[in-house]
MDAnalysis code that builds the backbone (N, CA, C; Angstrom):
import MDAnalysis as mda
import numpy as np

u = mda.Universe.empty(660, n_residues=220, atom_resindex=np.repeat(np.arange(220), 3), trajectory=True)
u.add_TopologyAttr("name", ["N", "CA", "C"] * 220)
u.add_TopologyAttr("resid", np.arange(1, 221))
u.add_TopologyAttr("resname", ["MET", "SER", "LEU", "ALA", "MET", "GLN", "CYS", "ARG", "PHE", "VAL", "ARG", "ASP", "THR", "PHE", "SER", "ILE", "ASN", "VAL", "ASP", "VAL", "SER", "ALA", "ALA", "SER", "GLY", "CYS", "VAL", "LEU", "GLY", "ILE", "THR", "GLY", "GLU", "ASN", "GLY", "SER", "GLY", "LYS", "THR", "THR", "THR", "LEU", "ASP", "MET", "ILE", "ALA", "GLY", "LEU", "LEU", "PRO", "CYS", "THR", "SER", "GLY", "SER", "ILE", "ILE", "ILE", "ASP", "GLY", "SER", "THR", "VAL", "ASP", "ASP", "SER", "GLU", "LYS", "ALA", "ALA", "PHE", "VAL", "GLN", "PRO", "GLU", "GLN", "ARG", "ASP", "VAL", "ALA", "THR", "VAL", "PHE", "GLN", "GLY", "GLY", "GLY", "LEU", "LEU", "PRO", "HIS", "VAL", "SER", "VAL", "GLY", "ARG", "ASN", "LEU", "THR", "PHE", "GLY", "ARG", "GLY", "ARG", "ALA", "LEU", "ARG", "ALA", "THR", "PRO", "ARG", "PHE", "ASP", "GLU", "ILE", "VAL", "GLY", "ALA", "PHE", "ASP", "LEU", "HIS", "GLN", "LEU", "LEU", "ARG", "ARG", "LYS", "PRO", "SER", "GLU", "LEU", "SER", "GLY", "GLY", "GLN", "ARG", "GLN", "ARG", "ALA", "SER", "LEU", "ALA", "ARG", "ALA", "PHE", "LEU", "SER", "PRO", "SER", "ARG", "VAL", "LEU", "LEU", "LEU", "ASP", "GLU", "PRO", "THR", "THR", "PHE", "LEU", "ASP", "PRO", "ASP", "SER", "ARG", "ASP", "VAL", "ILE", "ARG", "ARG", "LEU", "MET", "LYS", "GLU", "TRP", "PHE", "GLU", "VAL", "TYR", "GLU", "GLY", "THR", "VAL", "VAL", "LEU", "VAL", "SER", "HIS", "ASP", "PRO", "ALA", "GLU", "ILE", "GLU", "GLU", "LEU", "ALA", "ASP", "ILE", "ALA", "LEU", "ARG", "VAL", "ALA", "VAL", "THR", "ARG", "GLY", "ALA", "THR", "ILE", "GLU", "ALA", "ASP", "LEU", "VAL", "LEU", "GLY"])
u.atoms.positions = np.array([
    [0.876, -1.162, -0.066],
    [-0.041, 0.103, 0.012],
    [0.880, 1.281, 0.018],
    [1.748, 1.393, -0.985],
    [2.724, 2.546, -1.093],
    [2.243, 3.160, -2.376],
    [2.808, 4.467, -2.613],
    [2.638, 5.408, -3.637],
    [4.089, 5.737, -4.077],
    [4.385, 5.951, -5.376],
    [5.819, 6.439, -5.876],
    [5.386, 7.112, -7.122],
    [5.835, 8.421, -7.073],
    [5.730, 9.260, -8.140],
    [6.907, 9.793, -8.654],
    [7.389, 9.610, -10.061],
    [8.435, 10.334, -10.672],
    [8.017, 10.648, -12.143],
    [7.384, 11.788, -12.118],
    [6.629, 11.993, -13.351],
    [6.561, 13.547, -13.588],
    [6.249, 13.870, -14.869],
    [5.865, 15.359, -15.243],
    [4.781, 15.498, -16.104],
    [4.062, 16.473, -15.941],
    [2.792, 16.733, -16.684],
    [3.004, 18.080, -17.423],
    [2.690, 18.176, -18.631],
    [2.771, 19.436, -19.388],
    [1.383, 19.650, -20.280],
    [0.983, 20.924, -20.069],
    [0.126, 21.260, -20.712],
    [0.234, 22.834, -21.359],
    [0.476, 23.094, -22.598],
    [0.615, 24.445, -23.064],
    [1.975, 24.921, -22.374],
    [1.883, 26.056, -21.839],
    [3.110, 26.554, -21.034],
    [3.266, 26.162, -19.691],
    [2.270, 25.353, -19.162],
    [2.135, 24.985, -17.779],
    [3.032, 23.380, -17.638],
    [3.796, 23.375, -16.746],
    [4.512, 22.011, -16.382],
    [4.691, 21.804, -14.988],
    [4.702, 20.566, -14.603],
    [4.797, 20.174, -13.155],
    [5.635, 18.887, -13.053],
    [6.782, 19.051, -12.051],
    [7.538, 17.841, -12.177],
    [7.477, 17.465, -10.637],
    [7.058, 16.121, -10.591],
    [7.002, 15.514, -9.083],
    [7.906, 14.173, -8.926],
    [8.615, 14.196, -7.708],
    [9.414, 12.962, -7.536],
    [9.399, 12.817, -5.989],
    [8.346, 11.800, -5.641],
    [8.083, 11.535, -4.305],
    [7.836, 10.029, -3.968],
    [7.946, 9.575, -2.837],
    [7.290, 8.039, -2.607],
    [6.839, 8.242, -1.078],
    [5.702, 7.556, -1.000],
    [5.235, 7.429, 0.312],
    [4.742, 5.972, 0.608],
    [5.218, 5.562, 1.792],
    [4.912, 4.103, 2.432],
    [3.567, 3.836, 2.855],
    [3.123, 2.719, 3.192],
    [1.924, 2.346, 3.663],
    [1.797, 3.040, 5.002],
    [0.658, 3.566, 5.213],
    [0.440, 4.387, 6.523],
    [0.812, 5.592, 6.658],
    [1.384, 6.059, 5.481],
    [2.146, 7.493, 5.394],
    [0.969, 8.566, 5.079],
    [1.119, 9.675, 5.611],
    [0.315, 10.722, 5.268],
    [1.365, 11.789, 4.348],
    [1.097, 11.888, 3.062],
    [1.741, 12.871, 2.215],
    [1.114, 14.019, 2.092],
    [1.807, 15.169, 2.591],
    [0.939, 16.555, 2.336],
    [1.403, 17.213, 1.039],
    [0.562, 17.911, 0.476],
    [1.105, 18.810, -0.649],
    [0.313, 20.276, -0.492],
    [1.265, 21.245, -0.467],
    [0.844, 22.576, -0.146],
    [1.279, 23.450, -1.143],
    [0.625, 24.629, -1.321],
    [1.205, 25.694, -2.423],
    [0.221, 26.686, -2.572],
    [0.499, 27.682, -3.425],
    [-0.485, 28.718, -3.546],
    [-1.657, 28.173, -4.534],
    [-2.695, 28.776, -4.910],
    [-3.880, 28.567, -5.701],
    [-3.155, 28.544, -7.016],
    [-3.318, 27.393, -8.031],
    [-2.960, 27.428, -9.326],
    [-1.461, 26.855, -9.445],
    [-0.910, 26.410, -8.393],
    [0.548, 25.878, -8.400],
    [0.580, 24.243, -8.841],
    [-0.489, 23.809, -9.042],
    [-0.352, 22.160, -9.418],
    [-0.920, 21.217, -8.321],
    [-1.328, 21.680, -7.165],
    [-1.630, 20.658, -6.358],
    [-2.789, 19.784, -6.561],
    [-3.813, 20.113, -7.136],
    [-4.955, 19.343, -7.813],
    [-4.483, 18.652, -8.941],
    [-3.626, 19.310, -9.631],
    [-3.138, 18.595, -10.844],
    [-2.396, 17.235, -10.504],
    [-1.566, 17.326, -9.170],
    [-0.817, 16.135, -8.853],
    [-1.881, 15.041, -8.350],
    [-2.974, 15.540, -7.669],
    [-3.843, 14.495, -7.323],
    [-4.519, 13.972, -8.570],
    [-4.891, 14.353, -9.495],
    [-5.608, 14.251, -10.733],
    [-4.712, 13.049, -11.398],
    [-3.419, 13.334, -11.438],
    [-2.389, 12.406, -11.982],
    [-2.583, 11.122, -11.209],
    [-2.445, 11.058, -9.930],
    [-2.571, 9.791, -9.158],
    [-3.972, 9.099, -9.522],
    [-4.998, 9.762, -9.476],
    [-6.448, 9.363, -9.562],
    [-6.546, 8.652, -11.038],
    [-5.788, 9.178, -12.135],
    [-6.071, 8.818, -13.180],
    [-6.800, 9.691, -14.246],
    [-7.076, 10.826, -13.690],
    [-7.848, 11.729, -14.425],
    [-7.074, 12.579, -15.300],
    [-5.826, 12.535, -15.222],
    [-4.666, 13.036, -16.167],
    [-3.659, 12.228, -16.158],
    [-3.301, 11.965, -17.453],
    [-2.131, 11.138, -17.782],
    [-0.599, 11.803, -17.575],
    [0.423, 11.134, -16.869],
    [1.728, 11.808, -17.021],
    [2.087, 11.962, -18.641],
    [2.791, 13.233, -18.593],
    [3.289, 13.544, -19.908],
    [4.652, 12.596, -20.034],
    [5.280, 12.334, -18.947],
    [6.523, 11.524, -18.923],
    [6.615, 10.906, -17.465],
    [7.369, 9.856, -17.510],
    [7.647, 9.232, -16.126],
    [6.482, 8.198, -15.603],
    [6.503, 8.071, -14.449],
    [5.450, 6.840, -14.080],
    [5.117, 7.079, -12.615],
    [3.880, 6.423, -12.395],
    [3.153, 6.401, -10.897],
    [3.077, 4.879, -10.709],
    [3.443, 4.581, -9.628],
    [3.227, 3.170, -9.073],
    [2.476, 3.258, -7.653],
    [1.391, 2.408, -7.688],
    [0.682, 2.159, -6.642],
    [0.725, 0.651, -6.018],
    [1.274, 0.432, -4.578],
    [1.510, -0.678, -4.042],
    [2.134, -1.689, -4.907],
    [3.189, -1.300, -5.756],
    [4.071, -2.020, -6.365],
    [3.492, -2.346, -7.858],
    [2.324, -1.812, -8.153],
    [1.588, -1.873, -9.531],
    [1.845, -0.641, -10.333],
    [2.136, -0.729, -11.546],
    [2.451, 0.643, -12.350],
    [0.995, 0.942, -12.877],
    [0.571, 2.221, -12.625],
    [-0.625, 2.636, -13.065],
    [-0.555, 3.602, -14.253],
    [0.413, 4.229, -14.408],
    [0.930, 5.091, -15.406],
    [2.380, 5.073, -15.707],
    [2.726, 4.742, -16.956],
    [4.194, 4.892, -17.477],
    [4.204, 5.504, -19.011],
    [4.488, 6.532, -19.123],
    [4.650, 6.923, -20.515],
    [5.448, 6.353, -21.422],
    [6.663, 5.904, -20.939],
    [7.544, 5.109, -21.924],
    [6.968, 3.683, -22.491],
    [6.337, 3.021, -21.277],
    [5.737, 1.785, -21.610],
    [4.460, 1.849, -22.376],
    [3.784, 3.093, -22.390],
    [2.418, 3.388, -22.708],
    [1.511, 2.804, -22.001],
    [1.714, 2.697, -20.594],
    [0.845, 1.742, -19.778],
    [-0.045, 2.882, -18.933],
    [-1.242, 2.590, -18.990],
    [-2.313, 3.629, -18.341],
    [-3.471, 2.768, -17.626],
    [-3.654, 2.867, -16.434],
    [-4.765, 2.176, -15.769],
    [-5.858, 3.098, -15.543],
    [-7.167, 2.820, -15.877],
    [-8.209, 3.677, -15.949],
    [-8.460, 4.008, -14.379],
    [-9.053, 5.270, -14.191],
    [-9.291, 5.578, -12.839],
    [-10.244, 4.540, -12.039],
    [-11.168, 3.996, -12.489],
    [-11.990, 3.039, -11.785],
    [-11.223, 1.940, -11.395],
    [-10.033, 1.603, -12.175],
    [-9.340, 0.441, -11.579],
    [-8.196, 0.679, -10.785],
    [-7.931, 1.947, -10.237],
    [-6.759, 2.091, -9.383],
    [-7.007, 2.046, -7.881],
    [-8.057, 1.746, -7.593],
    [-8.514, 1.494, -6.217],
    [-7.843, 2.805, -5.374],
    [-8.443, 3.756, -5.875],
    [-8.027, 5.124, -5.286],
    [-9.402, 5.880, -4.782],
    [-9.429, 6.155, -3.540],
    [-10.611, 6.915, -3.069],
    [-10.210, 8.324, -2.905],
    [-11.393, 9.358, -3.501],
    [-11.052, 10.705, -3.561],
    [-11.913, 11.465, -2.807],
    [-11.617, 12.434, -2.045],
    [-12.789, 13.467, -1.440],
    [-12.280, 14.691, -1.989],
    [-13.251, 15.331, -2.694],
    [-12.836, 16.511, -3.333],
    [-13.487, 17.719, -2.478],
    [-13.095, 18.905, -2.979],
    [-13.400, 20.251, -2.264],
    [-15.093, 20.045, -2.370],
    [-15.903, 20.285, -1.117],
    [-17.139, 20.357, -1.036],
    [-17.881, 18.953, -0.900],
    [-16.803, 18.005, -0.846],
    [-17.414, 16.680, -0.596],
    [-17.608, 15.659, -1.690],
    [-18.595, 16.156, -2.512],
    [-18.815, 15.221, -3.786],
    [-19.762, 14.151, -3.461],
    [-20.596, 14.283, -2.486],
    [-21.835, 13.209, -2.091],
    [-23.013, 13.389, -3.354],
    [-23.228, 12.171, -3.307],
    [-24.366, 12.016, -4.530],
    [-25.698, 12.731, -3.827],
    [-26.275, 13.836, -4.508],
    [-27.311, 14.615, -3.905],
    [-28.661, 14.185, -3.660],
    [-28.919, 12.977, -4.648],
    [-30.239, 12.556, -4.719],
    [-30.490, 11.204, -3.748],
    [-29.571, 10.939, -2.979],
    [-29.851, 9.677, -2.132],
    [-29.275, 10.122, -0.690],
    [-29.639, 9.306, 0.379],
    [-29.425, 9.661, 1.854],
    [-27.997, 9.606, 1.994],
    [-27.547, 10.043, 3.131],
    [-26.188, 9.824, 3.675],
    [-25.934, 8.364, 3.775],
    [-26.794, 7.616, 4.532],
    [-26.584, 6.185, 4.569],
    [-26.202, 5.498, 3.235],
    [-27.078, 5.731, 2.084],
    [-26.929, 5.255, 0.773],
    [-25.282, 5.749, 0.109],
    [-25.209, 6.975, 0.533],
    [-23.800, 7.545, -0.145],
    [-22.762, 6.772, 0.601],
    [-22.858, 6.194, 1.679],
    [-21.725, 5.665, 2.577],
    [-21.486, 4.148, 1.869],
    [-22.698, 3.655, 1.564],
    [-22.480, 2.292, 1.010],
    [-22.774, 2.076, -0.621],
    [-22.809, 3.034, -1.259],
    [-22.958, 3.201, -2.668],
    [-21.903, 2.451, -3.447],
    [-22.239, 1.438, -4.120],
    [-21.393, 0.668, -4.986],
    [-20.777, -0.504, -4.192],
    [-21.023, -0.711, -2.804],
    [-20.506, -1.723, -2.270],
    [-21.448, -2.730, -1.452],
    [-22.709, -2.332, -1.801],
    [-23.953, -3.077, -1.079],
    [-24.403, -2.825, 0.213],
    [-25.581, -3.030, 0.531],
    [-26.232, -2.791, 1.880],
    [-25.668, -3.541, 3.022],
    [-25.081, -4.848, 2.512],
    [-24.390, -5.531, 3.610],
    [-23.359, -4.735, 4.322],
    [-22.658, -3.849, 3.766],
    [-21.683, -3.102, 4.527],
    [-22.480, -2.378, 5.740],
    [-23.641, -2.139, 5.807],
    [-24.139, -1.490, 6.886],
    [-24.251, -2.331, 8.075],
    [-24.152, -3.774, 7.957],
    [-24.371, -4.640, 9.042],
    [-22.759, -4.996, 9.544],
    [-21.809, -4.451, 8.928],
    [-20.507, -4.705, 9.724],
    [-20.071, -4.027, 10.722],
    [-19.123, -4.417, 11.678],
    [-18.784, -3.567, 12.845],
    [-18.049, -2.322, 12.313],
    [-17.300, -2.335, 11.356],
    [-16.652, -1.224, 10.798],
    [-17.522, -0.130, 10.399],
    [-18.587, -0.451, 9.712],
    [-19.657, 0.656, 9.363],
    [-19.934, 1.370, 10.668],
    [-20.458, 0.686, 11.637],
    [-20.821, 1.415, 12.948],
    [-19.803, 2.138, 13.586],
    [-18.428, 1.289, 13.621],
    [-17.458, 2.293, 14.182],
    [-17.046, 3.450, 13.501],
    [-17.095, 3.711, 12.190],
    [-16.759, 4.860, 11.453],
    [-18.143, 5.911, 11.417],
    [-19.317, 5.290, 11.382],
    [-20.478, 6.253, 11.458],
    [-20.586, 6.892, 12.857],
    [-20.136, 6.059, 13.906],
    [-20.152, 6.649, 15.155],
    [-18.951, 7.627, 15.317],
    [-17.721, 7.498, 14.889],
    [-16.738, 8.204, 15.080],
    [-16.866, 9.584, 14.244],
    [-17.496, 9.472, 13.202],
    [-17.876, 10.781, 12.461],
    [-19.235, 11.300, 12.973],
    [-19.819, 10.859, 13.767],
    [-20.999, 11.457, 14.417],
    [-22.260, 11.530, 13.437],
    [-22.487, 10.488, 12.924],
    [-23.294, 10.490, 11.686],
    [-24.725, 9.655, 11.700],
    [-24.800, 8.867, 12.956],
    [-25.868, 8.210, 13.235],
    [-27.272, 8.737, 13.093],
    [-27.278, 10.092, 13.189],
    [-28.538, 10.877, 13.221],
    [-28.804, 11.442, 11.958],
    [-27.806, 11.347, 11.052],
    [-27.837, 11.857, 9.722],
    [-28.090, 10.726, 8.609],
    [-28.042, 9.484, 8.957],
    [-28.169, 8.529, 7.855],
    [-29.208, 8.735, 6.755],
    [-30.438, 9.074, 7.339],
    [-31.569, 9.290, 6.509],
    [-31.767, 10.596, 5.698],
    [-30.922, 11.597, 6.066],
    [-30.787, 12.817, 5.418],
    [-30.158, 12.753, 4.174],
    [-30.766, 13.900, 3.158],
    [-29.985, 13.951, 1.991],
    [-28.841, 15.206, 2.178],
    [-27.929, 15.224, 1.359],
    [-26.826, 16.027, 1.396],
    [-27.231, 17.468, 1.555],
    [-28.268, 17.781, 0.704],
    [-28.896, 19.297, 0.822],
    [-29.399, 19.625, 2.190],
    [-29.720, 18.710, 3.070],
    [-30.225, 18.804, 4.385],
    [-29.097, 19.116, 5.409],
    [-27.620, 18.856, 5.095],
    [-26.802, 19.007, 5.909],
    [-25.767, 20.345, 6.005],
    [-25.324, 20.600, 7.027],
    [-24.430, 21.719, 6.966],
    [-23.132, 21.563, 6.053],
    [-22.195, 22.344, 5.866],
    [-21.078, 22.183, 5.288],
    [-20.071, 21.129, 6.034],
    [-19.976, 21.413, 7.412],
    [-19.043, 20.330, 8.219],
    [-19.805, 19.005, 8.238],
    [-21.185, 18.911, 8.250],
    [-21.692, 17.647, 8.300],
    [-21.457, 16.932, 6.932],
    [-21.685, 17.735, 5.726],
    [-21.213, 17.004, 4.598],
    [-19.759, 16.443, 4.257],
    [-18.919, 17.135, 4.958],
    [-17.707, 16.940, 4.848],
    [-17.240, 15.685, 5.873],
    [-17.893, 15.564, 7.015],
    [-17.756, 14.352, 7.839],
    [-18.311, 13.188, 6.993],
    [-19.456, 13.316, 6.434],
    [-19.972, 12.221, 5.533],
    [-19.041, 11.697, 4.351],
    [-18.453, 12.702, 3.871],
    [-17.627, 12.385, 2.663],
    [-16.143, 11.687, 2.998],
    [-15.810, 12.007, 4.177],
    [-14.484, 11.460, 4.915],
    [-14.909, 10.094, 5.267],
    [-16.151, 9.962, 5.863],
    [-16.628, 8.588, 6.535],
    [-16.622, 7.698, 5.382],
    [-17.277, 8.119, 4.198],
    [-17.294, 7.351, 3.059],
    [-15.977, 6.764, 2.608],
    [-14.913, 7.633, 2.416],
    [-13.662, 7.326, 1.886],
    [-12.994, 6.383, 2.881],
    [-13.148, 6.440, 4.026],
    [-12.528, 5.780, 5.161],
    [-13.244, 4.155, 5.035],
    [-14.478, 4.176, 4.529],
    [-15.068, 2.859, 4.527],
    [-14.734, 2.201, 3.307],
    [-14.214, 2.762, 2.414],
    [-13.729, 2.309, 1.075],
    [-12.667, 1.367, 1.140],
    [-12.377, 0.318, 0.522],
    [-11.257, -0.470, 0.586],
    [-9.839, -0.121, -0.118],
    [-9.930, 1.061, -0.517],
    [-8.840, 1.678, -1.505],
    [-7.677, 1.693, -0.820],
    [-6.595, 1.473, -1.595],
    [-5.064, 1.513, -1.037],
    [-4.463, 2.804, -0.954],
    [-5.263, 3.833, -1.553],
    [-4.780, 5.247, -1.706],
    [-5.882, 6.259, -1.342],
    [-5.751, 7.114, -0.529],
    [-6.957, 8.036, -0.140],
    [-6.326, 9.534, -0.645],
    [-7.119, 10.250, -1.360],
    [-6.773, 11.504, -1.961],
    [-7.725, 12.546, -1.182],
    [-7.319, 13.627, -0.594],
    [-8.085, 14.647, 0.036],
    [-7.660, 15.851, -0.370],
    [-8.678, 16.455, -1.236],
    [-8.105, 17.666, -1.819],
    [-9.107, 18.965, -1.103],
    [-8.132, 19.666, -0.331],
    [-8.700, 20.629, 0.502],
    [-10.000, 20.335, 1.395],
    [-9.788, 19.255, 2.265],
    [-11.074, 18.854, 2.777],
    [-11.498, 19.942, 3.835],
    [-10.744, 20.840, 4.298],
    [-11.178, 21.866, 5.270],
    [-11.546, 23.230, 4.623],
    [-11.444, 23.290, 3.507],
    [-11.677, 24.645, 2.824],
    [-13.166, 24.876, 2.754],
    [-13.484, 26.041, 2.999],
    [-14.939, 26.544, 3.050],
    [-15.669, 26.374, 4.162],
    [-15.134, 25.608, 5.255],
    [-15.621, 25.477, 6.514],
    [-15.489, 26.419, 7.647],
    [-16.381, 26.556, 8.501],
    [-16.273, 27.587, 9.486],
    [-15.223, 27.110, 10.623],
    [-14.551, 28.022, 11.366],
    [-13.568, 27.472, 12.343],
    [-13.952, 26.338, 13.011],
    [-15.176, 26.231, 13.614],
    [-15.266, 25.135, 14.661],
    [-15.350, 23.855, 13.659],
    [-16.076, 23.958, 12.750],
    [-16.042, 22.603, 11.757],
    [-14.784, 22.252, 11.281],
    [-13.979, 23.265, 10.939],
    [-12.679, 22.851, 10.561],
    [-11.857, 22.046, 11.728],
    [-12.067, 22.760, 12.798],
    [-11.257, 21.993, 13.954],
    [-11.710, 20.440, 14.225],
    [-12.925, 20.431, 13.935],
    [-13.676, 19.119, 13.996],
    [-12.962, 17.865, 13.008],
    [-13.110, 18.612, 11.975],
    [-12.550, 17.681, 10.744],
    [-11.106, 17.318, 10.858],
    [-10.287, 18.133, 11.172],
    [-8.982, 18.128, 11.423],
    [-8.751, 17.044, 12.587],
    [-9.438, 17.117, 13.635],
    [-9.274, 16.073, 14.678],
    [-9.680, 14.860, 14.238],
    [-10.648, 14.643, 13.496],
    [-11.285, 13.259, 12.852],
    [-9.999, 12.621, 12.008],
    [-9.554, 13.566, 11.053],
    [-8.590, 13.155, 10.163],
    [-7.433, 12.606, 10.816],
    [-6.821, 13.561, 11.877],
    [-5.768, 13.075, 12.724],
    [-5.807, 11.599, 13.304],
    [-7.155, 11.421, 14.120],
    [-7.342, 10.130, 14.592],
    [-7.407, 9.000, 13.494],
    [-7.992, 9.118, 12.535],
    [-8.249, 8.118, 11.588],
    [-6.881, 7.867, 10.658],
    [-6.141, 8.906, 10.444],
    [-4.862, 8.876, 9.725],
    [-3.904, 7.678, 10.588],
    [-4.147, 7.795, 11.869],
    [-3.149, 6.774, 12.727],
    [-3.532, 5.494, 12.601],
    [-4.708, 5.105, 12.193],
    [-5.097, 3.662, 12.070],
    [-5.310, 3.085, 10.579],
    [-5.377, 4.084, 9.770],
    [-5.653, 3.836, 8.313],
    [-4.205, 3.268, 7.718],
    [-4.449, 1.979, 7.076],
    [-3.211, 1.213, 6.596],
    [-2.749, 1.435, 5.252],
    [-3.579, 2.419, 4.475],
    [-3.314, 2.721, 3.222],
    [-2.272, 3.983, 3.146],
    [-2.170, 4.707, 1.983],
    [-1.428, 5.825, 1.976],
    [-2.408, 7.152, 1.600],
    [-2.212, 8.054, 2.269],
    [-2.991, 9.327, 2.241],
    [-2.325, 10.451, 1.665],
    [-3.066, 11.013, 0.619],
    [-2.437, 12.436, 0.090],
    [-3.213, 13.446, 0.180],
    [-2.758, 14.484, 1.274],
    [-3.773, 15.328, 1.582],
    [-3.214, 16.903, 1.055],
    [-4.008, 17.423, 0.414],
    [-3.725, 18.747, -0.264],
    [-4.335, 19.878, 0.436],
    [-3.553, 20.687, 0.683],
    [-4.071, 21.936, 1.690],
    [-3.156, 23.105, 1.275],
    [-3.848, 24.395, 1.163],
    [-3.131, 25.533, 0.966],
    [-2.610, 26.083, 2.205],
    [-3.048, 25.449, 3.323],
    [-2.564, 26.079, 4.811],
    [-1.403, 25.168, 5.151],
    [-0.313, 25.650, 5.293],
    [0.987, 25.066, 5.699],
    [0.710, 24.515, 6.969],
    [0.125, 25.150, 7.888],
    [0.074, 24.610, 9.350],
    [-0.940, 23.461, 9.382],
    [-1.837, 23.303, 8.458],
    [-2.683, 22.022, 8.312],
    [-1.797, 20.901, 7.995],
    [-0.673, 21.131, 7.030],
    [0.079, 20.144, 6.585],
    [1.043, 19.764, 7.521],
    [1.609, 20.709, 8.134],
    [2.541, 20.444, 9.377],
    [1.999, 19.382, 10.393],
    [0.665, 19.919, 10.804],
    [-0.020, 19.142, 11.859],
    [-0.468, 17.657, 11.686],
    [-0.663, 17.478, 10.244],
    [-1.336, 16.197, 9.829],
    [-0.465, 15.258, 9.013],
    [0.542, 15.948, 8.397],
    [1.398, 14.995, 7.504],
    [2.710, 14.489, 7.840],
    [3.018, 13.304, 7.530],
    [4.203, 12.686, 7.757],
    [5.542, 13.218, 6.900],
    [5.288, 13.475, 5.653],
    [6.145, 14.152, 4.776],
    [5.298, 15.174, 4.060],
    [5.964, 16.195, 3.349],
    [5.083, 17.119, 2.653],
    [5.956, 17.583, 1.488],
    [5.237, 17.807, 0.538],
    [5.769, 18.568, -0.798],
    [5.171, 19.944, -0.858],
    [6.115, 21.006, -1.175],
    [5.562, 22.416, -1.380],
    [5.645, 22.477, -3.174],
    [4.490, 22.820, -3.716],
    [4.660, 23.145, -5.187],
    [4.752, 24.644, -5.239],
    [5.609, 24.956, -6.243],
    [5.847, 26.490, -6.392],
    [6.462, 26.771, -7.678],
    [6.265, 27.774, -8.566],
    [6.746, 28.241, -9.811],
    [8.002, 28.680, -9.570],
    [8.958, 27.787, -10.380],
    [10.584, 28.225, -10.074],
    [11.000, 28.858, -11.436],
    [10.642, 28.338, -12.479],
    [10.997, 28.972, -13.793],
    [9.937, 29.183, -14.836],
    [9.513, 30.349, -14.814],
    [8.372, 30.671, -15.744],
    [7.173, 30.112, -15.183],
    [6.626, 29.261, -16.077],
    [5.501, 28.246, -15.825],
    [5.672, 26.965, -15.102],
    [6.898, 26.639, -15.043],
    [7.322, 25.281, -14.587],
    [7.377, 25.308, -13.095],
    [6.619, 24.183, -12.689],
    [6.394, 24.069, -11.234],
    [7.061, 22.752, -10.606],
    [7.879, 23.103, -9.622],
    [8.694, 22.039, -8.898],
    [7.955, 21.701, -7.615],
    [7.904, 20.457, -7.306],
    [7.481, 19.968, -5.965],
    [8.560, 19.512, -5.157],
    [8.908, 20.362, -4.011],
    [10.056, 19.941, -3.308],
    [9.519, 19.449, -1.784],
    [10.341, 18.626, -1.257],
    [10.193, 18.166, -0.098],
    [10.626, 19.039, 0.955],
    [9.446, 19.408, 1.796],
    [9.654, 20.460, 2.926],
    [9.559, 19.944, 4.366],
    [8.998, 18.605, 4.369],
    [8.866, 18.011, 5.681],
    [9.021, 16.492, 5.467],
    [9.693, 15.815, 6.317],
    [9.721, 14.422, 6.302],
    [11.303, 14.036, 5.939],
])
């Protein structure tokens, strides 16, 4: 359950170079200014963007290699993503969102009760996302991600747009669950303090030459 990236992405005048590896149980933080390439890096891991050159390896399996013309589709990468705003399905309940694609049998498992309890969702399972606050939606999105069997968990600005109290709650929950999660977490945040608090190793992405972006190790 590890992640290794040694790749480059180029589009028009924009390019980003990433060279990093993260072991099982590790939280890799990525920080930088808006437009610096943080989400682009997540998109390459998730398979939403192909590497222009180089490779990405997840748990020993190559999912993207430009030289070998190898590319594993997003749905086959065993990667779970929490986007800004959560990304819950709006037309179904929180409970259905948590089990979507994995069957109702998941609700009968001890792990389901454990995570629903930890994220304080028992009273919200019958509600739809539109009936929740921003903090509640983000708790549900994180719970869904931790319920997945994915080897890599991608979190794109999970505390952005939250009020200070909700942000503190989400950070506490993430910190607790990062300690027991057996996969690799990639956490993107524009807040260096959040990365320093939650990540084991961290990259800072910044423009260094024109529109070329370098991802440099700043923690770990």
